[in-house]
C-alpha positions as a Markdown table, in Angstrom:
| # | Residue | x | y | z |
|---|---|---|---|---|
| 1 | Met | -25.6 | -2.7 | 12.8 |
| 2 | Thr | -25.9 | -1.0 | 9.3 |
| 3 | Gln | -23.0 | 0.6 | 7.8 |
| 4 | Arg | -24.3 | 4.2 | 8.9 |
| 5 | Glu | -24.5 | 3.2 | 12.3 |
| 6 | Arg | -21.2 | 1.5 | 12.4 |
| 7 | Arg | -19.6 | 4.9 | 11.0 |
| 8 | Glu | -21.4 | 6.7 | 13.6 |
| 9 | Tyr | -20.4 | 5.0 | 16.6 |
| 10 | Leu | -16.6 | 4.9 | 15.3 |
| 11 | Ile | -16.8 | 8.8 | 14.6 |
| 12 | Asn | -18.1 | 9.4 | 18.2 |
| 13 | Tyr | -15.7 | 7.3 | 19.8 |
| 14 | Leu | -12.9 | 9.1 | 18.2 |
| 15 | Leu | -14.1 | 12.2 | 18.8 |
| 16 | Asp | -14.7 | 11.1 | 22.5 |
| 17 | Glu | -11.3 | 9.9 | 23.2 |
| 18 | Asn | -9.9 | 13.3 | 22.6 |
| 19 | Ser | -11.0 | 16.5 | 24.1 |
| 20 | Glu | -9.6 | 19.0 | 21.2 |
| 21 | Tyr | -12.4 | 17.6 | 19.3 |
| 22 | Gln | -15.5 | 19.1 | 21.9 |
| 23 | Gly | -17.9 | 21.0 | 19.8 |
| 24 | Ile | -17.2 | 18.9 | 16.5 |
| 25 | Glu | -20.7 | 17.7 | 15.2 |
| 26 | Leu | -21.5 | 14.8 | 13.4 |
| 27 | Pro | -22.5 | 15.5 | 9.8 |
| 28 | Lys | -25.4 | 14.1 | 8.5 |
| 29 | Ala | -24.3 | 13.1 | 4.8 |
| 30 | Asp | -22.7 | 10.0 | 4.4 |
| 31 | Glu | -19.6 | 11.2 | 2.5 |
| 32 | Glu | -19.1 | 14.1 | 4.7 |
| 33 | Gln | -19.1 | 11.3 | 7.6 |
| 34 | Lys | -16.9 | 9.2 | 5.7 |
| 35 | Tyr | -14.2 | 12.3 | 4.8 |
| 36 | Leu | -14.6 | 13.0 | 8.7 |
| 37 | Phe | -13.9 | 9.3 | 10.1 |
| 38 | Arg | -10.6 | 9.1 | 7.7 |
| 39 | Ser | -9.6 | 12.3 | 9.0 |
| 40 | Leu | -10.0 | 11.0 | 12.6 |
| 41 | Val | -8.0 | 7.7 | 11.7 |
| 42 | Asn | -5.3 | 9.7 | 9.9 |
| 43 | Val | -4.4 | 11.9 | 12.6 |
| 44 | Arg | -5.0 | 9.6 | 15.8 |
| 45 | Pro | -1.8 | 8.4 | 17.4 |
| 46 | Pro | -1.0 | 4.6 | 17.5 |
| 47 | Leu | -2.7 | 4.0 | 20.8 |
| 48 | Ser | -4.9 | 1.1 | 22.0 |
| 49 | Val | -8.5 | 1.0 | 22.0 |
| 50 | Ser | -11.3 | -1.2 | 22.9 |
| 51 | Glu | -12.1 | -4.7 | 21.7 |
| 52 | Glu | -15.7 | -3.2 | 20.7 |
| 53 | Phe | -14.2 | -0.8 | 18.8 |
| 54 | Leu | -12.0 | -3.1 | 16.7 |
| 55 | Arg | -14.9 | -5.5 | 16.0 |
| 56 | Ile | -17.0 | -2.9 | 15.0 |
| 57 | Gln | -14.3 | -1.0 | 12.8 |
| 58 | Asp | -13.6 | -4.4 | 11.0 |
| 59 | Glu | -17.2 | -5.0 | 10.4 |
| 60 | Tyr | -17.4 | -1.6 | 8.9 |
| 61 | Leu | -13.9 | -1.5 | 7.1 |
| 62 | Ile | -14.6 | -5.2 | 5.6 |
| 63 | Glu | -17.9 | -4.1 | 4.0 |
| 64 | Glu | -16.6 | -0.6 | 2.9 |
| 65 | Asn | -13.5 | -2.2 | 0.9 |
| 66 | Arg | -16.1 | -4.8 | -0.5 |
| 67 | Ser | -18.3 | -2.3 | -1.9 |
| 68 | His | -15.3 | -0.9 | -3.6 |
| 69 | Gly | -15.0 | -3.8 | -5.6 |
| 70 | Ile | -12.3 | -6.5 | -4.8 |
| 71 | Thr | -10.3 | -7.7 | -8.0 |
| 72 | Asp | -8.7 | -11.2 | -7.4 |
| 73 | Ile | -5.0 | -12.1 | -8.9 |
| 74 | Ala | -7.0 | -15.1 | -10.0 |
| 75 | Asp | -9.0 | -13.1 | -12.6 |
| 76 | Leu | -6.2 | -11.2 | -14.2 |
| 77 | Lys | -4.4 | -12.0 | -17.5 |
| 78 | Ser | -0.6 | -12.4 | -17.4 |
| 79 | Val | 1.7 | -10.6 | -20.3 |
| 80 | Ala | 3.3 | -14.0 | -20.3 |
| 81 | Ser | 2.2 | -14.6 | -24.0 |
| 82 | Thr | 4.5 | -11.9 | -25.1 |
| 83 | Ser | 7.9 | -13.0 | -23.8 |
| 84 | Leu | 9.3 | -15.7 | -21.9 |
| 85 | Ser | 10.7 | -12.9 | -19.3 |
| 86 | Asn | 7.0 | -12.0 | -18.5 |
| 87 | Arg | 6.4 | -15.1 | -17.1 |
| 88 | Asp | 4.1 | -14.4 | -13.9 |
| 89 | Leu | 3.9 | -11.0 | -14.5 |
| 90 | Tyr | 0.8 | -8.6 | -14.8 |
| 91 | Leu | 0.3 | -5.0 | -15.5 |
| 92 | Trp | -2.9 | -3.9 | -13.8 |
| 93 | Arg | -4.7 | -0.5 | -13.3 |
| 94 | Gly | -6.7 | 0.2 | -10.0 |
| 95 | Asp | -6.6 | 1.1 | -6.6 |
| 96 | Ile | -4.3 | -1.5 | -4.8 |
| 97 | Thr | -6.2 | -1.6 | -1.5 |
| 98 | Thr | -8.9 | -3.3 | -3.5 |
| 99 | Leu | -6.4 | -6.0 | -4.9 |
| 100 | Lys | -6.7 | -9.8 | -3.7 |
| 101 | Val | -3.1 | -10.9 | -3.7 |
| 102 | Asp | -0.7 | -12.4 | -0.7 |
| 103 | Ala | 1.1 | -9.1 | -0.4 |
| 104 | Ile | 0.9 | -5.3 | -1.7 |
| 105 | Val | 3.6 | -3.1 | -1.4 |
| 106 | Asn | 3.3 | 0.3 | 0.4 |
| 107 | Ala | 5.2 | 3.2 | -0.8 |
| 108 | Ala | 5.9 | 4.2 | 2.7 |
| 109 | Asn | 8.0 | 7.1 | 4.7 |
| 110 | Ser | 11.0 | 6.8 | 6.7 |
| 111 | Gly | 8.8 | 7.1 | 10.0 |
| 112 | Met | 6.8 | 3.8 | 8.6 |
| 113 | Thr | 3.3 | 4.7 | 10.6 |
| 114 | Gly | 1.3 | 6.0 | 7.6 |
| 115 | Cys | 0.9 | 9.2 | 6.2 |
| 116 | Trp | -0.7 | 11.7 | 8.7 |
| 117 | His | -2.3 | 14.2 | 6.4 |
| 118 | Pro | -6.3 | 14.0 | 6.7 |
| 119 | Asn | -7.7 | 12.5 | 3.6 |
| 120 | His | -4.5 | 12.6 | 1.7 |
| 121 | Ser | -4.5 | 10.8 | -1.7 |
| 122 | Cys | -1.2 | 9.1 | -1.4 |
| 123 | Ile | -1.1 | 5.4 | -1.3 |
| 124 | Asp | 0.6 | 5.3 | 2.4 |
| 125 | Asn | -2.8 | 7.2 | 3.4 |
| 126 | Cys | -5.2 | 4.9 | 1.6 |
| 127 | Ile | -3.7 | 1.8 | 2.7 |
| 128 | His | -3.5 | 2.5 | 6.4 |
| 129 | Thr | -7.1 | 4.0 | 6.2 |
| 130 | Phe | -8.7 | 0.8 | 5.0 |
| 131 | Ala | -6.5 | -1.6 | 6.9 |
| 132 | Gly | -7.7 | -0.2 | 10.1 |
| 133 | Ile | -6.1 | 1.8 | 13.1 |
| 134 | Gln | -4.3 | -1.6 | 13.8 |
| 135 | Leu | -1.9 | -1.0 | 11.0 |
| 136 | Arg | -0.1 | 2.0 | 12.5 |
| 137 | Lys | 0.2 | 0.4 | 15.8 |
| 138 | Val | 1.7 | -2.7 | 14.5 |
| 139 | Cys | 3.9 | -0.3 | 12.6 |
| 140 | Ala | 4.9 | 1.9 | 15.4 |
| 141 | Asp | 5.7 | -1.1 | 17.6 |
| 142 | Ile | 8.1 | -2.1 | 14.9 |
| 143 | Met | 9.5 | 1.2 | 14.5 |
| 144 | Gln | 9.8 | 1.5 | 18.8 |
| 145 | Lys | 11.7 | -2.0 | 18.6 |
| 146 | Gln | 14.1 | -1.1 | 15.8 |
| 147 | Gly | 15.2 | 2.6 | 17.3 |
| 148 | His | 15.7 | 4.4 | 14.4 |
| 149 | Glu | 14.3 | 5.5 | 11.1 |
| 150 | Glu | 13.5 | 2.9 | 8.4 |
| 151 | Pro | 16.5 | 2.8 | 6.0 |
| 152 | Thr | 15.8 | 3.8 | 2.3 |
| 153 | Gly | 15.8 | 0.5 | -0.1 |
| 154 | Gln | 14.8 | -1.9 | 2.7 |
| 155 | Ser | 11.4 | -3.2 | 3.5 |
| 156 | Lys | 9.3 | -4.5 | 6.5 |
| 157 | Ile | 6.1 | -6.7 | 6.4 |
| 158 | Thr | 2.9 | -6.4 | 8.6 |
| 159 | Pro | -0.7 | -8.0 | 8.4 |
| 160 | Ala | -2.9 | -6.5 | 5.9 |
| 161 | Phe | -5.7 | -6.4 | 8.6 |
| 162 | Asn | -9.1 | -5.8 | 6.9 |
| 163 | Leu | -7.7 | -5.4 | 2.9 |
| 164 | Pro | -8.5 | -8.2 | 0.8 |
| 165 | Ser | -4.6 | -8.8 | 0.6 |
| 166 | Lys | -2.8 | -11.1 | 3.6 |
| 167 | Phe | 0.1 | -8.7 | 3.9 |
| 168 | Val | 1.6 | -5.2 | 3.6 |
| 169 | Leu | 5.1 | -4.7 | 2.5 |
| 170 | His | 6.3 | -1.1 | 3.7 |
| 171 | Thr | 9.2 | 0.1 | 2.0 |
| 172 | Val | 11.0 | 3.4 | 1.5 |
| 173 | Gly | 12.3 | 4.5 | -1.8 |
| 174 | Pro | 14.7 | 7.0 | -2.5 |
| 175 | Ile | 14.0 | 11.0 | -2.6 |
| 176 | Val | 15.1 | 12.7 | -5.9 |
| 177 | Gly | 16.9 | 15.9 | -5.5 |
| 178 | Glu | 17.4 | 18.4 | -8.4 |
| 179 | Lys | 19.2 | 15.6 | -10.5 |
| 180 | Leu | 18.6 | 11.6 | -10.8 |
| 181 | Thr | 21.6 | 10.0 | -9.3 |
| 182 | Glu | 23.0 | 6.4 | -10.0 |
| 183 | Gln | 22.4 | 6.0 | -6.1 |
| 184 | Asn | 18.8 | 6.8 | -6.4 |
| 185 | Cys | 18.6 | 4.0 | -9.0 |
| 186 | Gln | 20.4 | 1.2 | -7.1 |
| 187 | Ile | 18.0 | 2.3 | -3.8 |
| 188 | Leu | 15.0 | 2.0 | -5.8 |
| 189 | Ala | 16.3 | -1.3 | -7.1 |
| 190 | Ser | 16.9 | -2.5 | -3.7 |
| 191 | Cys | 13.4 | -1.7 | -2.7 |
| 192 | Tyr | 11.9 | -4.2 | -5.3 |
| 193 | Lys | 14.6 | -6.8 | -4.3 |
| 194 | Ser | 13.9 | -6.5 | -0.6 |
| 195 | Cys | 10.2 | -6.6 | -1.1 |
| 196 | Leu | 10.6 | -9.7 | -3.1 |
| 197 | Asp | 13.1 | -11.6 | -0.9 |
| 198 | Leu | 10.6 | -10.7 | 2.0 |
| 199 | Ala | 7.6 | -11.8 | 0.6 |
| 200 | Lys | 9.4 | -15.0 | -0.6 |
| 201 | Glu | 10.6 | -15.8 | 3.1 |
| 202 | Asn | 6.7 | -15.4 | 3.9 |
| 203 | Ala | 5.7 | -17.9 | 1.4 |
| 204 | Cys | 3.7 | -15.2 | -0.8 |
| 205 | Glu | 2.7 | -16.6 | -4.2 |
| 206 | Ser | 1.8 | -13.3 | -5.3 |
| 207 | Ile | 2.8 | -9.6 | -4.9 |
| 208 | Ala | 1.6 | -6.1 | -6.2 |
| 209 | Phe | 4.0 | -3.1 | -6.4 |
| 210 | Cys | 2.7 | 0.1 | -6.7 |
| 211 | Cys | 5.0 | 2.9 | -8.6 |
| 212 | Ile | 7.4 | 3.4 | -6.0 |
| 213 | Ser | 9.1 | 6.8 | -5.6 |
| 214 | Thr | 7.2 | 8.2 | -8.5 |
| 215 | Gly | 4.9 | 10.6 | -6.6 |
| 216 | Val | 6.1 | 13.2 | -4.3 |
| 217 | Phe | 9.8 | 11.5 | -4.0 |
| 218 | Arg | 10.0 | 12.6 | -7.5 |
| 219 | Phe | 11.6 | 9.5 | -9.4 |
| 220 | Pro | 11.0 | 10.0 | -13.1 |
| 221 | Ala | 8.4 | 7.5 | -13.9 |
| 222 | Asp | 9.9 | 6.3 | -17.3 |
| 223 | Lys | 12.9 | 5.4 | -15.4 |
| 224 | Ala | 11.6 | 3.9 | -12.3 |
| 225 | Ala | 9.4 | 1.5 | -14.6 |
| 226 | Glu | 12.4 | 0.2 | -16.4 |
| 227 | Ile | 14.1 | -0.6 | -12.9 |
| 228 | Ala | 11.0 | -2.2 | -11.6 |
| 229 | Val | 10.2 | -4.5 | -14.4 |
| 230 | Ser | 14.3 | -5.1 | -15.0 |
| 231 | Lys | 15.0 | -5.9 | -11.1 |
| 232 | Val | 11.5 | -8.2 | -11.1 |
| 233 | Arg | 13.0 | -10.3 | -14.2 |
| 234 | Glu | 16.3 | -10.6 | -12.8 |
| 235 | Trp | 15.1 | -11.9 | -9.4 |
| 236 | Lys | 12.9 | -14.4 | -10.8 |
| 237 | Lys | 15.5 | -15.5 | -13.2 |
| 238 | Gln | 18.2 | -15.8 | -10.3 |
| 239 | Thr | 15.7 | -17.4 | -7.7 |
| 240 | Gly | 13.5 | -19.5 | -10.2 |
| 241 | Asp | 10.6 | -18.4 | -7.8 |
| 242 | Lys | 7.3 | -18.6 | -9.6 |
| 243 | Met | 5.7 | -16.0 | -7.4 |
| 244 | Lys | 3.1 | -13.8 | -9.4 |
| 245 | Val | 4.2 | -10.2 | -9.6 |
| 246 | Val | 1.7 | -7.3 | -10.3 |
| 247 | Phe | 2.5 | -4.0 | -11.6 |
| 248 | Asn | 0.1 | -1.7 | -10.1 |
| 249 | Val | -0.5 | 1.6 | -11.8 |
| 250 | Phe | -3.0 | 4.2 | -11.5 |
| 251 | Ser | -3.0 | 6.5 | -14.5 |
| 252 | Asp | -3.2 | 6.6 | -18.0 |
| 253 | Lys | 0.4 | 7.7 | -18.3 |
| 254 | Asp | 2.2 | 5.0 | -16.0 |
| 255 | Glu | -0.1 | 2.2 | -17.4 |
| 256 | Ala | 1.4 | 3.4 | -21.0 |
| 257 | Ile | 4.7 | 3.5 | -19.7 |
| 258 | Tyr | 4.6 | -0.1 | -18.2 |
| 259 | Arg | 2.6 | -1.5 | -21.2 |
| 260 | Arg | 5.6 | -0.4 | -23.7 |
| 261 | Ile | 8.0 | -1.8 | -21.2 |
| 262 | Leu | 6.4 | -5.5 | -20.5 |
| 263 | Tyr | 5.2 | -5.7 | -24.3 |
| 264 | Asp | 8.4 | -5.0 | -26.2 |
| 265 | Lys | 10.4 | -7.7 | -27.5 |
| 266 | Asp | 13.5 | -8.6 | -25.3 |
């Protein structure tokens, strides 16, 4: 099957499984089809699906993810030369769903089943979209067994399915109100430590952190970056672990913030 044939099969399957979608026509343009496919995936409940659907979906997403361009951590240059405390630390700007590391970190919400807003640009939406519908099902099963919403500052680990990474670490960062508090800072630091501990428990040799809580959760980017770098350095010093840690950014502003912190002399 071609990518277009796979995509049209997947869209028709998703439309047919919900009677509310009757009357929606399959777009002809590729980009419109991709938009519809992502929308349907984003709002789909964590239900079982046929083996054929999973096979075709996996083939489609693997090829789609490959077309975005995969970046291997082995090809990145660390910032170790600037300071001993930067040993095994990396700064990389790009789409975290295209990064080949052992684990990537998802800035999740307390429901832990991904972003349900069609085609939203948040990292939670992107990760769930390009990992495949299996990710929402696994997360939902974890939450059902847990019996309550995910507390802030902790983390859960799942397979990454069709992403180039092996695992996804889901962590819920603090939501900042009118004023940043010390508790907000402590919780954010806990997110980083929890993810590092869980990655270590699962024998991960590399991990990529997104900018946790700095989006709609309103954590100031400068302070968040300071906490992120400080906590990672502290954890590596305390554990002696040689895990490679990537600070993943997506904007010029965030890259400049991390570059200033990482390249400053101790």
